[in-house]
VONUKOL-726643 format. One record per residue: chain; residue in three letters; x, y, z of N, C-alpha, C in turn. Coordinates in steps of 0.2 Angstrom, whole numbers, plus 5000, padded with zeros to 4 digits. Example, Ala and Ser with C-alpha at 12.3 -4.5 7.8 and 13.67 -1.06 7.14 Angstrom:
# residues 2
+----+-----+------+------+------+------+------+------+------+------+------+
! ch !  aa !  nxx !  nyy !  nzz ! caxx ! cayy ! cazz !  cxx !  cyy !  czz !
+----+-----+------+------+------+------+------+------+------+------+------+
!  A ! Ala ! 5066 ! 4972 ! 5039 ! 5062 ! 4978 ! 5039 ! 5066 ! 4984 ! 5039 !
!  A ! Ser ! 5064 ! 4989 ! 5035 ! 5068 ! 4995 ! 5036 ! 5064 ! 5000 ! 5039 !
+----+-----+------+------+------+------+------+------+------+------+------+
# end
This chain:
# residues 184
+----+-----+------+------+------+------+------+------+------+------+------+
! ch !  aa !  nxx !  nyy !  nzz ! caxx ! cayy ! cazz !  cxx !  cyy !  czz !
+----+-----+------+------+------+------+------+------+------+------+------+
!  A ! Met ! 5556 ! 5424 ! 5507 ! 5554 ! 5431 ! 5505 ! 5550 ! 5434 ! 5511 !
!  A ! Arg ! 5546 ! 5430 ! 5514 ! 5541 ! 5433 ! 5519 ! 5545 ! 5434 ! 5524 !
!  A ! Ser ! 5549 ! 5431 ! 5526 ! 5554 ! 5432 ! 5533 ! 5558 ! 5439 ! 5531 !
!  A ! Gly ! 5561 ! 5438 ! 5525 ! 5566 ! 5444 ! 5523 ! 5563 ! 5451 ! 5523 !
!  A ! Leu ! 5557 ! 5451 ! 5520 ! 5553 ! 5457 ! 5520 ! 5549 ! 5460 ! 5526 !
!  A ! Leu ! 5547 ! 5455 ! 5531 ! 5544 ! 5457 ! 5535 ! 5547 ! 5457 ! 5543 !
!  A ! Tyr ! 5553 ! 5453 ! 5543 ! 5557 ! 5453 ! 5549 ! 5564 ! 5455 ! 5548 !
!  A ! Gly ! 5566 ! 5455 ! 5541 ! 5573 ! 5456 ! 5540 ! 5575 ! 5463 ! 5542 !
!  A ! Thr ! 5583 ! 5462 ! 5543 ! 5587 ! 5468 ! 5544 ! 5593 ! 5468 ! 5540 !
!  A ! Gly ! 5596 ! 5473 ! 5538 ! 5603 ! 5473 ! 5535 ! 5603 ! 5469 ! 5528 !
!  A ! Arg ! 5608 ! 5465 ! 5526 ! 5608 ! 5462 ! 5521 ! 5602 ! 5458 ! 5519 !
!  A ! Glu ! 5599 ! 5454 ! 5524 ! 5593 ! 5451 ! 5522 ! 5588 ! 5454 ! 5520 !
!  A ! Leu ! 5587 ! 5460 ! 5522 ! 5582 ! 5464 ! 5520 ! 5583 ! 5467 ! 5513 !
!  A ! Glu ! 5589 ! 5469 ! 5512 ! 5591 ! 5472 ! 5506 ! 5590 ! 5467 ! 5500 !
!  A ! Val ! 5591 ! 5460 ! 5501 ! 5591 ! 5456 ! 5496 ! 5584 ! 5454 ! 5495 !
!  A ! Ala ! 5579 ! 5454 ! 5500 ! 5573 ! 5453 ! 5498 ! 5569 ! 5459 ! 5495 !
!  A ! Val ! 5572 ! 5465 ! 5497 ! 5569 ! 5470 ! 5492 ! 5571 ! 5470 ! 5485 !
!  A ! Ala ! 5577 ! 5468 ! 5484 ! 5580 ! 5467 ! 5477 ! 5576 ! 5462 ! 5473 !
!  A ! Val ! 5574 ! 5456 ! 5476 ! 5570 ! 5452 ! 5474 ! 5564 ! 5454 ! 5471 !
!  A ! Val ! 5560 ! 5458 ! 5475 ! 5554 ! 5461 ! 5473 ! 5555 ! 5465 ! 5467 !
!  A ! Leu ! 5560 ! 5470 ! 5468 ! 5561 ! 5474 ! 5463 ! 5562 ! 5471 ! 5456 !
!  A ! Arg ! 5567 ! 5466 ! 5457 ! 5568 ! 5462 ! 5450 ! 5563 ! 5459 ! 5447 !
!  A ! Ala ! 5557 ! 5456 ! 5452 ! 5551 ! 5452 ! 5449 ! 5547 ! 5457 ! 5446 !
!  A ! Ala ! 5548 ! 5464 ! 5449 ! 5543 ! 5469 ! 5446 ! 5546 ! 5472 ! 5439 !
!  A ! Gly ! 5551 ! 5470 ! 5437 ! 5555 ! 5472 ! 5430 ! 5560 ! 5477 ! 5431 !
!  A ! Phe ! 5562 ! 5479 ! 5436 ! 5568 ! 5483 ! 5437 ! 5575 ! 5478 ! 5436 !
!  A ! Thr ! 5580 ! 5481 ! 5434 ! 5586 ! 5480 ! 5434 ! 5589 ! 5482 ! 5440 !
!  A ! Val ! 5592 ! 5478 ! 5445 ! 5594 ! 5480 ! 5451 ! 5601 ! 5478 ! 5452 !
!  A ! Thr ! 5605 ! 5484 ! 5455 ! 5612 ! 5483 ! 5456 ! 5613 ! 5484 ! 5464 !
!  A ! Glu ! 5616 ! 5480 ! 5467 ! 5617 ! 5480 ! 5474 ! 5624 ! 5484 ! 5475 !
!  A ! Leu ! 5622 ! 5490 ! 5477 ! 5627 ! 5495 ! 5477 ! 5633 ! 5494 ! 5482 !
!  A ! Asp ! 5632 ! 5491 ! 5488 ! 5637 ! 5489 ! 5494 ! 5642 ! 5486 ! 5491 !
!  A ! Ala ! 5641 ! 5481 ! 5486 ! 5645 ! 5476 ! 5484 ! 5651 ! 5480 ! 5480 !
!  A ! Glu ! 5647 ! 5486 ! 5476 ! 5652 ! 5490 ! 5471 ! 5655 ! 5495 ! 5474 !
!  A ! Leu ! 5651 ! 5500 ! 5479 ! 5653 ! 5505 ! 5481 ! 5655 ! 5506 ! 5488 !
!  A ! Gly ! 5653 ! 5501 ! 5492 ! 5654 ! 5500 ! 5499 ! 5648 ! 5504 ! 5502 !
!  A ! Thr ! 5648 ! 5508 ! 5508 ! 5643 ! 5511 ! 5511 ! 5643 ! 5519 ! 5509 !
!  A ! Lys ! 5646 ! 5519 ! 5504 ! 5647 ! 5527 ! 5501 ! 5640 ! 5529 ! 5498 !
!  A ! Ser ! 5636 ! 5524 ! 5496 ! 5630 ! 5525 ! 5492 ! 5624 ! 5522 ! 5495 !
!  A ! Ala ! 5619 ! 5523 ! 5492 ! 5612 ! 5520 ! 5494 ! 5614 ! 5512 ! 5493 !
!  A ! Asp ! 5609 ! 5508 ! 5496 ! 5609 ! 5502 ! 5495 ! 5608 ! 5498 ! 5487 !
!  A ! Leu ! 5603 ! 5500 ! 5484 ! 5601 ! 5497 ! 5478 ! 5600 ! 5502 ! 5472 !
!  A ! Leu ! 5602 ! 5501 ! 5466 ! 5601 ! 5506 ! 5460 ! 5596 ! 5502 ! 5456 !
!  A ! Ala ! 5591 ! 5504 ! 5455 ! 5585 ! 5500 ! 5452 ! 5583 ! 5504 ! 5445 !
!  A ! Val ! 5584 ! 5501 ! 5439 ! 5583 ! 5504 ! 5433 ! 5577 ! 5501 ! 5429 !
!  A ! Leu ! 5573 ! 5505 ! 5427 ! 5567 ! 5502 ! 5423 ! 5566 ! 5507 ! 5418 !
!  A ! Asp ! 5567 ! 5504 ! 5411 ! 5566 ! 5510 ! 5405 ! 5571 ! 5516 ! 5406 !
!  A ! Gln ! 5569 ! 5521 ! 5406 ! 5573 ! 5528 ! 5406 ! 5574 ! 5530 ! 5415 !
!  A ! Glu ! 5571 ! 5525 ! 5419 ! 5571 ! 5529 ! 5425 ! 5577 ! 5524 ! 5429 !
!  A ! Thr ! 5581 ! 5529 ! 5433 ! 5587 ! 5526 ! 5437 ! 5585 ! 5529 ! 5444 !
!  A ! Cys ! 5583 ! 5523 ! 5448 ! 5581 ! 5525 ! 5455 ! 5586 ! 5523 ! 5461 !
!  A ! Leu ! 5587 ! 5527 ! 5465 ! 5593 ! 5525 ! 5471 ! 5588 ! 5524 ! 5475 !
!  A ! Ile ! 5588 ! 5518 ! 5478 ! 5585 ! 5515 ! 5483 ! 5588 ! 5514 ! 5490 !
!  A ! Glu ! 5587 ! 5517 ! 5496 ! 5589 ! 5515 ! 5503 ! 5585 ! 5511 ! 5507 !
!  A ! Val ! 5588 ! 5506 ! 5509 ! 5583 ! 5501 ! 5513 ! 5585 ! 5501 ! 5520 !
!  A ! Lys ! 5581 ! 5502 ! 5525 ! 5582 ! 5502 ! 5532 ! 5578 ! 5498 ! 5536 !
!  A ! Ala ! 5579 ! 5497 ! 5541 ! 5575 ! 5493 ! 5547 ! 5574 ! 5497 ! 5553 !
!  A ! Ala ! 5569 ! 5497 ! 5556 ! 5569 ! 5500 ! 5564 ! 5564 ! 5495 ! 5568 !
!  A ! Ser ! 5567 ! 5493 ! 5573 ! 5563 ! 5488 ! 5577 ! 5557 ! 5492 ! 5580 !
!  A ! Gly ! 5558 ! 5498 ! 5582 ! 5551 ! 5502 ! 5583 ! 5549 ! 5506 ! 5578 !
!  A ! Ala ! 5546 ! 5512 ! 5580 ! 5543 ! 5517 ! 5575 ! 5549 ! 5520 ! 5571 !
!  A ! Ala ! 5548 ! 5521 ! 5565 ! 5554 ! 5523 ! 5561 ! 5555 ! 5530 ! 5563 !
!  A ! Pro ! 5562 ! 5532 ! 5565 ! 5564 ! 5539 ! 5566 ! 5565 ! 5543 ! 5559 !
!  A ! Glu ! 5563 ! 5549 ! 5560 ! 5562 ! 5553 ! 5554 ! 5570 ! 5554 ! 5551 !
!  A ! Lys ! 5575 ! 5552 ! 5555 ! 5582 ! 5554 ! 5553 ! 5584 ! 5548 ! 5547 !
!  A ! Leu ! 5580 ! 5543 ! 5546 ! 5580 ! 5538 ! 5540 ! 5580 ! 5541 ! 5534 !
!  A ! Val ! 5577 ! 5546 ! 5534 ! 5576 ! 5550 ! 5528 ! 5583 ! 5554 ! 5526 !
!  A ! Ser ! 5586 ! 5555 ! 5530 ! 5594 ! 5559 ! 5529 ! 5598 ! 5555 ! 5526 !
!  A ! Tyr ! 5598 ! 5549 ! 5527 ! 5603 ! 5544 ! 5524 ! 5602 ! 5544 ! 5516 !
!  A ! Leu ! 5596 ! 5543 ! 5514 ! 5594 ! 5543 ! 5507 ! 5596 ! 5551 ! 5504 !
!  A ! Gln ! 5595 ! 5556 ! 5508 ! 5596 ! 5563 ! 5506 ! 5604 ! 5563 ! 5505 !
!  A ! Arg ! 5608 ! 5560 ! 5509 ! 5614 ! 5561 ! 5508 ! 5618 ! 5558 ! 5503 !
!  A ! His ! 5615 ! 5552 ! 5502 ! 5617 ! 5548 ! 5495 ! 5615 ! 5551 ! 5489 !
!  A ! Leu ! 5609 ! 5555 ! 5490 ! 5607 ! 5558 ! 5483 ! 5613 ! 5564 ! 5482 !
!  A ! Glu ! 5615 ! 5567 ! 5487 ! 5619 ! 5572 ! 5486 ! 5626 ! 5570 ! 5484 !
!  A ! Lys ! 5628 ! 5564 ! 5486 ! 5635 ! 5561 ! 5484 ! 5634 ! 5557 ! 5477 !
!  A ! Trp ! 5630 ! 5555 ! 5475 ! 5629 ! 5551 ! 5469 ! 5631 ! 5555 ! 5463 !
!  A ! Pro ! 5631 ! 5561 ! 5462 ! 5634 ! 5564 ! 5456 ! 5641 ! 5562 ! 5456 !
!  A ! Gln ! 5645 ! 5562 ! 5462 ! 5652 ! 5561 ! 5461 ! 5654 ! 5554 ! 5461 !
!  A ! Leu ! 5650 ! 5549 ! 5462 ! 5650 ! 5542 ! 5462 ! 5650 ! 5540 ! 5455 !
!  A ! Arg ! 5644 ! 5542 ! 5452 ! 5643 ! 5540 ! 5445 ! 5640 ! 5545 ! 5442 !
!  A ! Pro ! 5645 ! 5550 ! 5439 ! 5642 ! 5557 ! 5435 ! 5639 ! 5555 ! 5429 !
!  A ! Asp ! 5641 ! 5548 ! 5426 ! 5638 ! 5546 ! 5419 ! 5631 ! 5543 ! 5420 !
!  A ! Gln ! 5629 ! 5542 ! 5426 ! 5623 ! 5539 ! 5427 ! 5618 ! 5542 ! 5432 !
!  A ! Pro ! 5615 ! 5548 ! 5430 ! 5611 ! 5552 ! 5434 ! 5605 ! 5549 ! 5438 !
!  A ! Val ! 5603 ! 5550 ! 5443 ! 5596 ! 5547 ! 5445 ! 5590 ! 5551 ! 5443 !
!  A ! Thr ! 5585 ! 5548 ! 5442 ! 5579 ! 5552 ! 5441 ! 5573 ! 5551 ! 5446 !
!  A ! Cys ! 5574 ! 5546 ! 5450 ! 5570 ! 5545 ! 5456 ! 5574 ! 5542 ! 5461 !
!  A ! Ser ! 5570 ! 5541 ! 5467 ! 5573 ! 5538 ! 5473 ! 5567 ! 5536 ! 5478 !
!  A ! Ala ! 5569 ! 5531 ! 5482 ! 5564 ! 5529 ! 5487 ! 5567 ! 5526 ! 5493 !
!  A ! Leu ! 5565 ! 5527 ! 5499 ! 5567 ! 5525 ! 5505 ! 5561 ! 5519 ! 5507 !
!  A ! Ile ! 5564 ! 5513 ! 5507 ! 5560 ! 5507 ! 5509 ! 5562 ! 5505 ! 5516 !
!  A ! Val ! 5557 ! 5504 ! 5521 ! 5558 ! 5503 ! 5528 ! 5555 ! 5497 ! 5530 !
!  A ! Asn ! 5558 ! 5493 ! 5534 ! 5554 ! 5488 ! 5538 ! 5553 ! 5491 ! 5544 !
!  A ! His ! 5548 ! 5494 ! 5548 ! 5547 ! 5497 ! 5553 ! 5544 ! 5492 ! 5558 !
!  A ! Gln ! 5545 ! 5493 ! 5564 ! 5542 ! 5488 ! 5569 ! 5542 ! 5481 ! 5568 !
!  A ! His ! 5548 ! 5479 ! 5565 ! 5548 ! 5473 ! 5563 ! 5549 ! 5467 ! 5569 !
!  A ! Arg ! 5548 ! 5469 ! 5575 ! 5548 ! 5464 ! 5581 ! 5540 ! 5463 ! 5582 !
!  A ! Leu ! 5536 ! 5466 ! 5578 ! 5528 ! 5466 ! 5580 ! 5526 ! 5460 ! 5574 !
!  A ! Asp ! 5521 ! 5457 ! 5576 ! 5517 ! 5455 ! 5571 ! 5515 ! 5459 ! 5565 !
!  A ! Pro ! 5516 ! 5458 ! 5560 ! 5514 ! 5462 ! 5553 ! 5507 ! 5465 ! 5554 !
!  A ! Ala ! 5503 ! 5461 ! 5556 ! 5495 ! 5463 ! 5557 ! 5495 ! 5469 ! 5562 !
!  A ! Gln ! 5500 ! 5469 ! 5567 ! 5500 ! 5474 ! 5572 ! 5503 ! 5480 ! 5571 !
!  A ! Arg ! 5506 ! 5480 ! 5565 ! 5511 ! 5487 ! 5562 ! 5506 ! 5491 ! 5559 !
!  A ! Pro ! 5508 ! 5498 ! 5560 ! 5505 ! 5503 ! 5556 ! 5507 ! 5501 ! 5548 !
!  A ! Thr ! 5502 ! 5502 ! 5544 ! 5504 ! 5502 ! 5536 ! 5509 ! 5507 ! 5534 !
!  A ! Glu ! 5509 ! 5513 ! 5536 ! 5513 ! 5518 ! 5535 ! 5519 ! 5519 ! 5539 !
!  A ! Val ! 5525 ! 5520 ! 5536 ! 5530 ! 5521 ! 5540 ! 5529 ! 5526 ! 5544 !
!  A ! Tyr ! 5528 ! 5533 ! 5541 ! 5527 ! 5538 ! 5545 ! 5520 ! 5540 ! 5545 !
!  A ! Gln ! 5516 ! 5540 ! 5551 ! 5509 ! 5542 ! 5552 ! 5508 ! 5548 ! 5551 !
!  A ! Arg ! 5504 ! 5550 ! 5545 ! 5503 ! 5558 ! 5544 ! 5500 ! 5561 ! 5549 !
!  A ! Asn ! 5496 ! 5558 ! 5554 ! 5493 ! 5562 ! 5559 ! 5498 ! 5564 ! 5565 !
!  A ! Gln ! 5504 ! 5560 ! 5566 ! 5510 ! 5562 ! 5570 ! 5516 ! 5565 ! 5566 !
!  A ! His ! 5517 ! 5565 ! 5561 ! 5522 ! 5568 ! 5557 ! 5519 ! 5572 ! 5551 !
!  A ! Lys ! 5514 ! 5576 ! 5552 ! 5510 ! 5579 ! 5545 ! 5516 ! 5584 ! 5542 !
!  A ! Glu ! 5520 ! 5588 ! 5545 ! 5523 ! 5593 ! 5542 ! 5530 ! 5589 ! 5539 !
!  A ! Phe ! 5532 ! 5584 ! 5542 ! 5538 ! 5580 ! 5540 ! 5535 ! 5576 ! 5533 !
!  A ! Val ! 5530 ! 5573 ! 5533 ! 5527 ! 5569 ! 5528 ! 5527 ! 5574 ! 5523 !
!  A ! Asp ! 5523 ! 5579 ! 5523 ! 5522 ! 5585 ! 5518 ! 5528 ! 5587 ! 5514 !
!  A ! Ala ! 5534 ! 5586 ! 5518 ! 5540 ! 5589 ! 5516 ! 5544 ! 5584 ! 5511 !
!  A ! Leu ! 5542 ! 5578 ! 5511 ! 5545 ! 5572 ! 5508 ! 5545 ! 5573 ! 5500 !
!  A ! Thr ! 5551 ! 5572 ! 5497 ! 5551 ! 5573 ! 5490 ! 5552 ! 5566 ! 5487 !
!  A ! Phe ! 5552 ! 5561 ! 5490 ! 5553 ! 5554 ! 5487 ! 5548 ! 5549 ! 5492 !
!  A ! Pro ! 5545 ! 5544 ! 5489 ! 5541 ! 5540 ! 5492 ! 5546 ! 5536 ! 5498 !
!  A ! Val ! 5541 ! 5535 ! 5503 ! 5544 ! 5530 ! 5509 ! 5539 ! 5525 ! 5510 !
!  A ! Leu ! 5542 ! 5519 ! 5508 ! 5537 ! 5513 ! 5507 ! 5539 ! 5507 ! 5512 !
!  A ! Ala ! 5534 ! 5505 ! 5515 ! 5534 ! 5500 ! 5521 ! 5536 ! 5493 ! 5516 !
!  A ! Thr ! 5540 ! 5489 ! 5520 ! 5541 ! 5482 ! 5517 ! 5534 ! 5478 ! 5517 !
!  A ! Gly ! 5531 ! 5480 ! 5522 ! 5524 ! 5475 ! 5522 ! 5520 ! 5477 ! 5515 !
!  A ! Gln ! 5520 ! 5483 ! 5513 ! 5517 ! 5485 ! 5506 ! 5521 ! 5480 ! 5501 !
!  A ! Leu ! 5527 ! 5480 ! 5500 ! 5531 ! 5476 ! 5496 ! 5529 ! 5469 ! 5496 !
!  A ! Phe ! 5529 ! 5467 ! 5502 ! 5526 ! 5460 ! 5503 ! 5520 ! 5458 ! 5500 !
!  A ! Asp ! 5515 ! 5462 ! 5502 ! 5508 ! 5462 ! 5499 ! 5507 ! 5462 ! 5492 !
!  A ! Trp ! 5511 ! 5466 ! 5489 ! 5511 ! 5466 ! 5482 ! 5514 ! 5461 ! 5479 !
!  A ! Trp ! 5520 ! 5459 ! 5481 ! 5523 ! 5452 ! 5480 ! 5519 ! 5447 ! 5480 !
!  A ! Arg ! 5517 ! 5446 ! 5486 ! 5512 ! 5441 ! 5486 ! 5506 ! 5440 ! 5481 !
!  A ! Ala ! 5504 ! 5446 ! 5479 ! 5498 ! 5446 ! 5474 ! 5501 ! 5447 ! 5467 !
!  A ! Gln ! 5508 ! 5447 ! 5466 ! 5511 ! 5447 ! 5459 ! 5508 ! 5454 ! 5457 !
!  A ! Asp ! 5507 ! 5459 ! 5461 ! 5505 ! 5466 ! 5458 ! 5512 ! 5471 ! 5457 !
!  A ! Trp ! 5515 ! 5469 ! 5451 ! 5521 ! 5472 ! 5449 ! 5520 ! 5479 ! 5448 !
!  A ! Ser ! 5514 ! 5480 ! 5444 ! 5513 ! 5488 ! 5442 ! 5512 ! 5492 ! 5448 !
!  A ! Ala ! 5509 ! 5488 ! 5455 ! 5509 ! 5493 ! 5461 ! 5516 ! 5494 ! 5463 !
!  A ! Val ! 5520 ! 5490 ! 5463 ! 5527 ! 5491 ! 5465 ! 5531 ! 5496 ! 5461 !
!  A ! Arg ! 5530 ! 5495 ! 5453 ! 5533 ! 5501 ! 5450 ! 5531 ! 5507 ! 5450 !
!  A ! Thr ! 5524 ! 5508 ! 5451 ! 5521 ! 5514 ! 5453 ! 5523 ! 5518 ! 5460 !
!  A ! Ala ! 5524 ! 5513 ! 5464 ! 5526 ! 5515 ! 5471 ! 5533 ! 5517 ! 5471 !
!  A ! Val ! 5537 ! 5514 ! 5468 ! 5544 ! 5516 ! 5468 ! 5546 ! 5522 ! 5463 !
!  A ! Leu ! 5543 ! 5522 ! 5457 ! 5544 ! 5527 ! 5453 ! 5540 ! 5534 ! 5455 !
!  A ! Gly ! 5535 ! 5533 ! 5459 ! 5532 ! 5539 ! 5462 ! 5525 ! 5541 ! 5458 !
!  A ! Arg ! 5524 ! 5537 ! 5453 ! 5519 ! 5539 ! 5448 ! 5517 ! 5533 ! 5444 !
!  A ! Pro ! 5511 ! 5533 ! 5441 ! 5509 ! 5528 ! 5437 ! 5514 ! 5527 ! 5431 !
!  A ! Gln ! 5514 ! 5522 ! 5427 ! 5519 ! 5521 ! 5423 ! 5516 ! 5524 ! 5416 !
!  A ! Ser ! 5510 ! 5525 ! 5415 ! 5508 ! 5528 ! 5409 ! 5510 ! 5535 ! 5408 !
!  A ! Ser ! 5513 ! 5539 ! 5414 ! 5516 ! 5545 ! 5413 ! 5522 ! 5544 ! 5409 !
!  A ! Pro ! 5525 ! 5550 ! 5405 ! 5530 ! 5549 ! 5402 ! 5536 ! 5550 ! 5407 !
!  A ! Pro ! 5541 ! 5545 ! 5406 ! 5546 ! 5545 ! 5410 ! 5551 ! 5553 ! 5410 !
!  A ! Ser ! 5553 ! 5554 ! 5416 ! 5556 ! 5559 ! 5416 ! 5565 ! 5559 ! 5413 !
!  A ! Thr ! 5567 ! 5563 ! 5411 ! 5574 ! 5561 ! 5409 ! 5579 ! 5565 ! 5414 !
!  A ! Pro ! 5586 ! 5563 ! 5414 ! 5591 ! 5565 ! 5418 ! 5592 ! 5572 ! 5418 !
!  A ! Ser ! 5590 ! 5576 ! 5412 ! 5590 ! 5582 ! 5412 ! 5585 ! 5587 ! 5415 !
!  A ! Thr ! 5580 ! 5583 ! 5416 ! 5574 ! 5587 ! 5420 ! 5574 ! 5585 ! 5427 !
!  A ! Val ! 5577 ! 5580 ! 5430 ! 5577 ! 5579 ! 5437 ! 5584 ! 5577 ! 5439 !
!  A ! Gln ! 5588 ! 5583 ! 5441 ! 5595 ! 5582 ! 5443 ! 5595 ! 5578 ! 5449 !
!  A ! Ser ! 5592 ! 5580 ! 5455 ! 5592 ! 5577 ! 5462 ! 5586 ! 5578 ! 5465 !
!  A ! Thr ! 5583 ! 5573 ! 5468 ! 5577 ! 5575 ! 5472 ! 5578 ! 5579 ! 5478 !
!  A ! Val ! 5584 ! 5581 ! 5480 ! 5587 ! 5585 ! 5484 ! 5586 ! 5592 ! 5482 !
!  A ! Asn ! 5589 ! 5593 ! 5477 ! 5589 ! 5599 ! 5474 ! 5584 ! 5602 ! 5470 !
!  A ! Ala ! 5580 ! 5597 ! 5466 ! 5576 ! 5599 ! 5462 ! 5568 ! 5598 ! 5466 !
!  A ! Pro ! 5565 ! 5602 ! 5468 ! 5558 ! 5599 ! 5471 ! 5553 ! 5597 ! 5466 !
!  A ! Arg ! 5550 ! 5592 ! 5468 ! 5545 ! 5587 ! 5465 ! 5538 ! 5589 ! 5466 !
!  A ! Gln ! 5534 ! 5587 ! 5461 ! 5527 ! 5589 ! 5464 ! 5525 ! 5583 ! 5469 !
!  A ! Arg ! 5520 ! 5586 ! 5474 ! 5519 ! 5583 ! 5480 ! 5515 ! 5576 ! 5477 !
!  A ! Arg ! 5516 ! 5570 ! 5481 ! 5512 ! 5565 ! 5480 ! 5510 ! 5562 ! 5485 !
!  A ! Ser ! 5505 ! 5557 ! 5486 ! 5503 ! 5554 ! 5491 ! 5507 ! 5548 ! 5492 !
!  A ! Trp ! 5511 ! 5546 ! 5495 ! 5515 ! 5541 ! 5496 ! 5513 ! 5536 ! 5501 !
!  A ! Phe ! 5508 ! 5537 ! 5505 ! 5506 ! 5533 ! 5510 ! 5499 ! 5531 ! 5509 !
!  A ! Arg ! 5500 ! 5524 ! 5506 ! 5493 ! 5520 ! 5504 ! 5493 ! 5514 ! 5508 !
!  A ! Ser ! 5486 ! 5513 ! 5510 ! 5485 ! 5507 ! 5514 ! 5487 ! 5501 ! 5510 !
!  A ! Arg ! 5488 ! 5496 ! 5513 ! 5490 ! 5489 ! 5510 ! 5486 ! 5487 ! 5505 !
!  A ! Gly ! 5480 ! 5487 ! 5507 ! 5474 ! 5485 ! 5503 ! 5473 ! 5490 ! 5497 !
!  A ! Ala ! 5475 ! 5496 ! 5497 ! 5473 ! 5500 ! 5492 ! 5475 ! 5499 ! 5485 !
!  A ! Asn ! 5472 ! 5501 ! 5480 ! 5474 ! 5500 ! 5473 ! 5479 ! 5505 ! 5472 !
!  A ! Ser ! 5485 ! 5505 ! 5470 ! 5490 ! 5509 ! 5469 ! 5490 ! 5512 ! 5461 !
!  A ! Ala ! 5487 ! 5509 ! 5456 ! 5489 ! 5512 ! 5450 ! 5485 ! 5519 ! 5449 !
+----+-----+------+------+------+------+------+------+------+------+------+
# end
C-alpha cells in the first residue's frame, strides 16, 4: 500500500486508491475494466452517494489540466450509465512522486500559487499522501469525509438534486487540509 499510494502511477496507483476506499466502506468498481478509458478510473458508492473518482500521477507539480480529465468524464457519464447518476466526484493525485513524501507539499494545488483556480474547483482534489496517512491511522471517517466533500452526518444528496458537478455549482468547501489536520 505504501509504495502504491506514495510512489505509484497508472494501474498500481488506481488499485491502491481502490483498496483505501474499500477499507473506508465504499463499494468500488474499477471502471477501466468495464468501460475502458471512456470514463473515470473508479466508481465509489457509499449509501446513497455515487462518486466518480479520477486518479492521476504527476512526477512534478500537478498541472491544472488534470482537473479537466474529471470534468470531461462527468460530462460523459450520463451517456455511459444513465441509470446511475453521480452525486459527487473527486480527483486523487499522487503529485511529486519522485520526491520523498516528507518533501512534498501536502496540497496538490498550492492555494498561494493557484488561488483563483483552487477557488473555482467544484470537487475535492486529494493528495495520495493524505489517503496514506488516513489509511495508516485507519481513519475511515476522514477518507469518507474527504471523498464525499462533507461530514457524513450531513444528509446525503440525491441524484435529482445533484445532476453533475460540472453543470450544477456546489457550495464552496475547503478541500485542502494539512495531513495532520482532523477532517471531520
